[in-house]
BALOBA-1460 file (C-alpha; in Angstrom, 3 decimals):
// residues 221
<rec num="1" residu="m" x="91.778" y="80.510" z="128.756"/>
<rec num="2" residu="n" x="93.145" y="80.558" z="125.217"/>
<rec num="3" residu="f" x="95.284" y="83.463" z="123.991"/>
<rec num="4" residu="t" x="96.844" y="84.436" z="120.684"/>
<rec num="5" residu="i" x="100.000" y="86.569" z="120.876"/>
<rec num="6" residu="t" x="101.224" y="88.482" z="117.831"/>
<rec num="7" residu="k" x="104.491" y="90.418" z="117.693"/>
<rec num="8" residu="y" x="104.849" y="93.519" z="115.536"/>
<rec num="9" residu="a" x="107.814" y="95.806" z="114.890"/>
<rec num="10" residu="q" x="109.993" y="96.804" z="117.812"/>
<rec num="11" residu="s" x="107.986" y="96.435" z="121.032"/>
<rec num="12" residu="c" x="104.412" y="96.171" z="119.760"/>
<rec num="13" residu="i" x="102.416" y="93.163" z="120.982"/>
<rec num="14" residu="l" x="98.789" y="92.174" z="120.396"/>
<rec num="15" residu="i" x="97.093" y="89.901" z="122.964"/>
<rec num="16" residu="e" x="93.789" y="88.328" z="121.909"/>
<rec num="17" residu="k" x="91.300" y="86.289" z="123.930"/>
<rec num="18" residu="d" x="87.657" y="85.434" z="123.233"/>
<rec num="19" residu="g" x="87.425" y="87.982" z="120.439"/>
<rec num="20" residu="t" x="88.815" y="90.861" z="122.538"/>
<rec num="21" residu="r" x="92.181" y="92.519" z="121.948"/>
<rec num="22" residu="c" x="94.803" y="94.353" z="123.981"/>
<rec num="23" residu="l" x="97.430" y="96.276" z="121.980"/>
<rec num="24" residu="i" x="100.713" y="97.116" z="123.718"/>
<rec num="25" residu="d" x="103.134" y="99.894" z="122.662"/>
<rec num="26" residu="p" x="101.970" y="100.572" z="119.085"/>
<rec num="27" residu="g" x="104.866" y="102.790" z="117.985"/>
<rec num="28" residu="r" x="105.815" y="104.367" z="114.684"/>
<rec num="29" residu="y" x="107.863" y="101.376" z="113.497"/>
<rec num="30" residu="v" x="104.648" y="99.368" z="113.085"/>
<rec num="31" residu="e" x="103.827" y="101.453" z="110.028"/>
<rec num="32" residu="e" x="107.406" y="102.090" z="108.889"/>
<rec num="33" residu="m" x="108.608" y="98.473" z="109.113"/>
<rec num="34" residu="d" x="105.452" y="96.330" z="109.043"/>
<rec num="35" residu="g" x="103.527" y="98.467" z="106.567"/>
<rec num="36" residu="m" x="100.531" y="98.532" z="108.909"/>
<rec num="37" residu="s" x="98.151" y="101.433" z="108.330"/>
<rec num="38" residu="p" x="95.715" y="102.302" z="111.141"/>
<rec num="39" residu="a" x="92.796" y="100.758" z="109.250"/>
<rec num="40" residu="d" x="94.625" y="97.405" z="109.008"/>
<rec num="41" residu="w" x="94.152" y="96.724" z="112.720"/>
<rec num="42" residu="p" x="91.231" y="94.594" z="113.902"/>
<rec num="43" residu="h" x="88.889" y="95.957" z="116.570"/>
<rec num="44" residu="i" x="90.958" y="96.941" z="119.639"/>
<rec num="45" residu="d" x="89.484" y="97.001" z="123.162"/>
<rec num="46" residu="l" x="92.464" y="98.284" z="125.148"/>
<rec num="47" residu="i" x="95.742" y="100.074" z="124.350"/>
<rec num="48" residu="l" x="98.622" y="99.973" z="126.841"/>
<rec num="49" residu="v" x="101.534" y="102.405" z="126.509"/>
<rec num="50" residu="t" x="104.605" y="101.967" z="128.707"/>
<rec num="51" residu="h" x="106.041" y="105.434" z="127.977"/>
<rec num="52" residu="e" x="105.960" y="108.395" z="125.638"/>
<rec num="53" residu="h" x="108.780" y="107.631" z="123.176"/>
<rec num="54" residu="a" x="107.681" y="107.444" z="119.541"/>
<rec num="55" residu="d" x="108.896" y="103.862" z="119.133"/>
<rec num="56" residu="h" x="106.282" y="102.902" z="121.736"/>
<rec num="57" residu="v" x="103.344" y="105.146" z="120.854"/>
<rec num="58" residu="d" x="102.191" y="106.618" z="117.556"/>
<rec num="59" residu="s" x="99.590" y="109.233" z="118.489"/>
<rec num="60" residu="a" x="97.955" y="109.240" z="115.063"/>
<rec num="61" residu="l" x="97.467" y="105.472" z="115.220"/>
<rec num="62" residu="v" x="96.075" y="105.639" z="118.747"/>
<rec num="63" residu="r" x="93.664" y="108.448" z="117.856"/>
<rec num="64" residu="f" x="92.388" y="106.458" z="114.864"/>
<rec num="65" residu="l" x="91.712" y="103.381" z="117.005"/>
<rec num="66" residu="i" x="89.981" y="105.443" z="119.706"/>
<rec num="67" residu="d" x="87.715" y="107.108" z="117.150"/>
<rec num="68" residu="r" x="86.915" y="103.818" z="115.437"/>
<rec num="69" residu="d" x="86.715" y="101.396" z="118.373"/>
<rec num="70" residu="h" x="86.175" y="103.641" z="121.436"/>
<rec num="71" residu="c" x="88.965" y="101.703" z="123.124"/>
<rec num="72" residu="a" x="90.502" y="102.607" z="126.469"/>
<rec num="73" residu="v" x="94.111" y="103.850" z="126.686"/>
<rec num="74" residu="v" x="96.188" y="103.188" z="129.807"/>
<rec num="75" residu="t" x="99.676" y="104.562" z="130.467"/>
<rec num="76" residu="n" x="101.691" y="106.384" z="133.147"/>
<rec num="77" residu="a" x="100.911" y="109.890" z="134.452"/>
<rec num="78" residu="s" x="103.631" y="111.665" z="132.456"/>
<rec num="79" residu="c" x="102.699" y="109.977" z="129.194"/>
<rec num="80" residu="a" x="99.016" y="110.676" z="129.821"/>
<rec num="81" residu="e" x="99.835" y="114.404" z="129.892"/>
<rec num="82" residu="v" x="101.833" y="114.115" z="126.650"/>
<rec num="83" residu="l" x="99.001" y="112.242" z="124.926"/>
<rec num="84" residu="k" x="96.471" y="114.796" z="126.185"/>
<rec num="85" residu="k" x="98.244" y="117.431" z="124.080"/>
<rec num="86" residu="d" x="97.570" y="115.191" z="121.058"/>
<rec num="87" residu="g" x="93.872" y="114.993" z="121.900"/>
<rec num="88" residu="i" x="94.081" y="111.552" z="123.510"/>
<rec num="89" residu="d" x="92.323" y="110.916" z="126.820"/>
<rec num="90" residu="a" x="94.418" y="108.261" z="128.567"/>
<rec num="91" residu="k" x="94.037" y="106.822" z="132.046"/>
<rec num="92" residu="a" x="97.146" y="107.001" z="134.255"/>
<rec num="93" residu="l" x="97.929" y="103.725" z="136.016"/>
<rec num="94" residu="s" x="100.250" y="103.795" z="139.010"/>
<rec num="95" residu="p" x="102.515" y="100.896" z="139.984"/>
<rec num="96" residu="g" x="100.554" y="98.462" z="142.122"/>
<rec num="97" residu="a" x="97.182" y="99.685" z="140.850"/>
<rec num="98" residu="h" x="94.793" y="97.632" z="138.723"/>
<rec num="99" residu="h" x="92.788" y="98.537" z="135.646"/>
<rec num="100" residu="h" x="89.897" y="96.163" z="134.977"/>
<rec num="101" residu="e" x="87.400" y="98.259" z="133.058"/>
<rec num="102" residu="t" x="87.851" y="96.136" z="129.920"/>
<rec num="103" residu="p" x="87.882" y="92.342" z="129.480"/>
<rec num="104" residu="f" x="91.569" y="92.465" z="130.475"/>
<rec num="105" residu="n" x="92.904" y="92.775" z="134.017"/>
<rec num="106" residu="v" x="95.990" y="95.011" z="134.045"/>
<rec num="107" residu="l" x="98.425" y="95.561" z="136.925"/>
<rec num="108" residu="g" x="100.809" y="98.527" z="136.841"/>
<rec num="109" residu="v" x="104.453" y="97.685" z="137.603"/>
<rec num="110" residu="a" x="107.214" y="100.118" z="138.644"/>
<rec num="111" residu="q" x="109.960" y="100.334" z="136.010"/>
<rec num="112" residu="t" x="113.019" y="102.483" z="135.256"/>
<rec num="113" residu="h" x="114.103" y="103.561" z="131.767"/>
<rec num="114" residu="g" x="117.752" y="103.248" z="130.799"/>
<rec num="115" residu="d" x="119.964" y="106.322" z="130.403"/>
<rec num="116" residu="l" x="119.498" y="107.998" z="127.027"/>
<rec num="117" residu="p" x="122.558" y="108.391" z="124.752"/>
<rec num="118" residu="s" x="121.467" y="111.989" z="124.104"/>
<rec num="119" residu="g" x="121.677" y="112.802" z="127.792"/>
<rec num="120" residu="d" x="118.029" y="113.902" z="127.785"/>
<rec num="121" residu="p" x="115.961" y="113.234" z="130.919"/>
<rec num="122" residu="k" x="114.639" y="109.688" z="131.167"/>
<rec num="123" residu="p" x="110.899" y="109.298" z="130.680"/>
<rec num="124" residu="e" x="108.578" y="107.862" z="133.280"/>
<rec num="125" residu="v" x="107.818" y="104.205" z="132.523"/>
<rec num="126" residu="v" x="105.109" y="101.871" z="133.754"/>
<rec num="127" residu="g" x="105.191" y="98.152" z="133.093"/>
<rec num="128" residu="f" x="102.091" y="96.009" z="132.788"/>
<rec num="129" residu="i" x="101.061" y="92.507" z="133.817"/>
<rec num="130" residu="v" x="98.042" y="91.512" z="131.755"/>
<rec num="131" residu="d" x="95.629" y="88.870" z="133.063"/>
<rec num="132" residu="h" x="98.145" y="87.784" z="135.719"/>
<rec num="133" residu="t" x="100.209" y="86.198" z="132.933"/>
<rec num="134" residu="f" x="101.826" y="88.541" z="130.391"/>
<rec num="135" residu="y" x="104.490" y="90.991" z="131.565"/>
<rec num="136" residu="t" x="105.796" y="93.871" z="129.458"/>
<rec num="137" residu="p" x="108.402" y="96.069" z="131.201"/>
<rec num="138" residu="g" x="108.908" y="98.581" z="128.373"/>
<rec num="139" residu="d" x="112.444" y="100.027" z="128.092"/>
<rec num="140" residu="s" x="113.207" y="98.983" z="131.639"/>
<rec num="141" residu="l" x="116.484" y="98.246" z="133.305"/>
<rec num="142" residu="v" x="116.861" y="95.135" z="135.383"/>
<rec num="143" residu="i" x="115.625" y="96.369" z="138.761"/>
<rec num="144" residu="p" x="115.730" y="94.602" z="142.145"/>
<rec num="145" residu="d" x="112.023" y="93.876" z="142.559"/>
<rec num="146" residu="m" x="110.993" y="92.457" z="139.219"/>
<rec num="147" residu="p" x="107.729" y="90.496" z="139.481"/>
<rec num="148" residu="h" x="107.087" y="86.946" z="138.359"/>
<rec num="149" residu="a" x="105.041" y="86.278" z="135.248"/>
<rec num="150" residu="d" x="104.519" y="83.214" z="133.089"/>
<rec num="151" residu="v" x="105.190" y="85.122" z="129.850"/>
<rec num="152" residu="l" x="107.800" y="87.898" z="129.607"/>
<rec num="153" residu="f" x="108.205" y="90.279" z="126.672"/>
<rec num="154" residu="v" x="111.905" y="90.887" z="127.277"/>
<rec num="155" residu="p" x="113.752" y="93.880" z="125.745"/>
<rec num="156" residu="v" x="117.001" y="92.676" z="124.196"/>
<rec num="157" residu="a" x="118.417" y="95.988" z="122.917"/>
<rec num="158" residu="g" x="118.244" y="99.667" z="123.735"/>
<rec num="159" residu="p" x="119.528" y="101.952" z="126.488"/>
<rec num="160" residu="q" x="121.515" y="99.748" z="128.881"/>
<rec num="161" residu="m" x="119.791" y="96.573" z="127.650"/>
<rec num="162" residu="n" x="121.529" y="93.815" z="125.714"/>
<rec num="163" residu="l" x="121.500" y="90.034" z="125.576"/>
<rec num="164" residu="y" x="123.394" y="89.789" z="128.876"/>
<rec num="165" residu="t" x="120.941" y="91.999" z="130.782"/>
<rec num="166" residu="a" x="118.018" y="90.326" z="129.016"/>
<rec num="167" residu="r" x="119.239" y="86.991" z="130.335"/>
<rec num="168" residu="e" x="119.490" y="88.531" z="133.817"/>
<rec num="169" residu="m" x="115.934" y="89.879" z="133.584"/>
<rec num="170" residu="i" x="114.606" y="86.491" z="132.485"/>
<rec num="171" residu="g" x="116.384" y="84.854" z="135.404"/>
<rec num="172" residu="m" x="114.721" y="87.237" z="137.860"/>
<rec num="173" residu="v" x="111.196" y="87.087" z="136.395"/>
<rec num="174" residu="k" x="111.360" y="83.303" z="135.940"/>
<rec num="175" residu="p" x="108.794" y="83.065" z="133.134"/>
<rec num="176" residu="k" x="107.789" y="79.867" z="131.420"/>
<rec num="177" residu="i" x="108.063" y="81.635" z="128.057"/>
<rec num="178" residu="a" x="110.221" y="84.636" z="127.079"/>
<rec num="179" residu="i" x="109.541" y="86.550" z="123.860"/>
<rec num="180" residu="p" x="112.301" y="89.013" z="122.828"/>
<rec num="181" residu="v" x="111.191" y="92.550" z="121.893"/>
<rec num="182" residu="h" x="112.690" y="96.022" z="121.398"/>
<rec num="183" residu="y" x="114.873" y="95.216" z="118.440"/>
<rec num="184" residu="a" x="114.507" y="96.153" z="114.805"/>
<rec num="185" residu="n" x="117.762" y="95.431" z="112.906"/>
<rec num="186" residu="t" x="118.085" y="99.109" z="112.016"/>
<rec num="187" residu="a" x="120.649" y="101.761" z="112.811"/>
<rec num="188" residu="h" x="118.718" y="102.361" z="116.031"/>
<rec num="189" residu="y" x="118.957" y="98.823" z="117.388"/>
<rec num="190" residu="p" x="121.551" y="96.854" z="115.376"/>
<rec num="191" residu="i" x="121.180" y="93.372" z="116.775"/>
<rec num="192" residu="k" x="121.038" y="90.291" z="114.596"/>
<rec num="193" residu="i" x="118.210" y="87.774" z="114.809"/>
<rec num="194" residu="e" x="120.857" y="85.052" z="114.810"/>
<rec num="195" residu="d" x="122.361" y="86.552" z="117.977"/>
<rec num="196" residu="i" x="118.963" y="86.858" z="119.637"/>
<rec num="197" residu="k" x="118.382" y="83.163" z="118.987"/>
<rec num="198" residu="t" x="121.447" y="82.353" z="121.104"/>
<rec num="199" residu="l" x="119.631" y="83.734" z="124.162"/>
<rec num="200" residu="k" x="118.907" y="80.744" z="126.376"/>
<rec num="201" residu="v" x="117.932" y="80.388" z="130.025"/>
<rec num="202" residu="t" x="117.510" y="76.985" z="131.649"/>
<rec num="203" residu="g" x="113.865" y="76.056" z="132.153"/>
<rec num="204" residu="v" x="112.558" y="78.921" z="129.981"/>
<rec num="205" residu="e" x="111.112" y="78.458" z="126.512"/>
<rec num="206" residu="m" x="112.468" y="81.168" z="124.203"/>
<rec num="207" residu="r" x="110.159" y="82.192" z="121.358"/>
<rec num="208" residu="v" x="111.794" y="84.525" z="118.833"/>
<rec num="209" residu="l" x="108.920" y="85.777" z="116.693"/>
<rec num="210" residu="a" x="109.121" y="87.443" z="113.317"/>
<rec num="211" residu="d" x="107.091" y="90.611" z="112.827"/>
<rec num="212" residu="k" x="103.395" y="89.748" z="112.385"/>
<rec num="213" residu="e" x="104.021" y="86.177" z="113.596"/>
<rec num="214" residu="s" x="101.451" y="84.760" z="116.012"/>
<rec num="215" residu="i" x="101.541" y="81.992" z="118.592"/>
<rec num="216" residu="w" x="98.680" y="80.378" z="120.448"/>
<rec num="217" residu="m" x="98.798" y="79.417" z="124.104"/>
<rec num="218" residu="s" x="96.460" y="78.074" z="126.746"/>
<rec num="219" residu="v" x="96.699" y="79.599" z="130.221"/>
<rec num="220" residu="k" x="95.097" y="78.448" z="133.456"/>
<rec num="221" residu="m" x="93.355" y="81.476" z="135.017"/>
């Protein structure tokens, strides 16, 4: 199976296969930093949201895509309730459960958000493994039972995540390819691209993608 992976601002990822598309964590930075308006997106079949923070979900963008494309939205139970208040009908996916009502097979993965600098309560987070290959943990800490996946979208900045913990997460997941996410070179996540490029783990191909940059890969299903 052939896939195209495109990274957008912060933690937003687009996975494409056979003309179908899965959009992960389309947050507000996609418009603010990438200049993407809702109408700029191609047809979307599935939206995955790890948690309710605005850098991971822009409700206006999601509503536009639902109205235009009639796409499914999958998230955790807490975030589903938050999105419901914004008029978005999202399906709650529990860790260990599968969603396969679109061309993509999605497995929910238990995750834990890092402590917030504000001291506010931590949000519920669900990670996703898409088509048994692509793993996005969201703003997760390194936790004991991290699953294996061939491609890991690894957070390199944020609450309790940095290059050291990112390297630890990569070592536990043991992907073939790791793609850094959750950084934006702003006051929120001041980490330099040059520093991210120093992230190396033996046996893992590191792919540091610019915003809107795409890579193609072939995966045995």
